[in-house]
C-alpha positions as CSV (number, residue, x, y, z in Angstrom):
1,M,85.0,118.0,106.2
2,K,88.4,118.1,105.7
3,V,90.6,115.6,103.8
4,K,94.1,115.8,103.5
5,Y,95.7,112.4,102.7
6,F,99.6,112.1,103.7
7,P,101.6,110.3,101.1
8,D,104.9,109.7,103.2
9,T,103.2,108.1,106.2
10,D,99.9,107.3,103.7
11,T,97.9,108.2,106.2
12,A,94.1,110.4,106.0
13,Y,93.5,112.3,108.2
14,I,89.1,113.6,108.3
15,E,87.9,116.7,109.9
16,F,83.7,115.7,110.1
17,K,84.0,119.7,112.1
18,D,85.6,121.8,114.1
19,G,85.4,120.2,118.0
20,E,87.4,120.2,121.2
21,V,88.5,116.1,121.2
22,F,87.8,114.3,124.5
23,E,88.9,110.2,123.8
24,T,90.3,108.2,120.4
25,K,88.4,105.4,119.8
26,E,90.3,103.3,118.5
27,I,88.2,101.3,115.5
28,S,90.6,98.1,114.1
29,E,94.6,98.4,113.6
30,N,95.1,101.6,111.8
31,V,91.9,102.8,112.1
32,Y,90.9,105.8,115.1
33,I,88.3,108.1,115.5
34,D,88.6,111.4,117.4
35,V,84.7,112.3,119.9
36,D,83.9,115.4,121.0
37,Q,82.3,114.8,125.2
38,Q,78.5,114.1,123.2
39,G,80.6,111.2,121.0
40,N,79.9,112.6,117.6
41,I,82.7,112.2,115.7
42,V,85.2,115.4,115.2
43,N,87.6,113.2,112.9
44,M,89.0,109.7,111.9
45,T,93.1,108.8,110.9
46,I,93.7,106.0,108.8
47,E,96.7,104.4,108.8
48,H,98.7,102.4,106.0
49,A,95.1,104.4,103.6
50,K,96.3,103.0,100.7
51,R,95.5,99.0,101.9
52,N,93.2,99.5,105.3
53,A,90.8,102.1,102.6
54,G,92.1,101.7,99.3
55,L,92.7,104.8,98.9
56,K,93.8,105.9,95.4
57,E,91.5,108.6,94.7
58,F,88.8,110.8,96.0
59,S,85.4,111.9,94.7
60,Y,83.2,113.8,96.4
61,Q,79.4,114.1,95.5
62,E,76.8,115.7,97.6
63,I,72.8,114.7,96.4
64,T,70.1,116.6,96.7
65,Q,66.5,115.3,97.3
66,K,64.2,116.5,94.7
67,V,61.1,117.6,96.6
68,A,58.4,116.5,93.9
């Protein structure tokens, strides 16, 4: 996954996987997802990200399940 932020337009772009975009779907005003032909999410665009997604900082944490 790749996350890109463009401060000049306050746009966040989240790429979940490489793939050809088949269709763009508007989730809500300023939030769009691109899906492949099977309906899997390829990427997401959030316009006005600071306001619409509370994007003031970004952190990543992977939680692994411990096997007993």
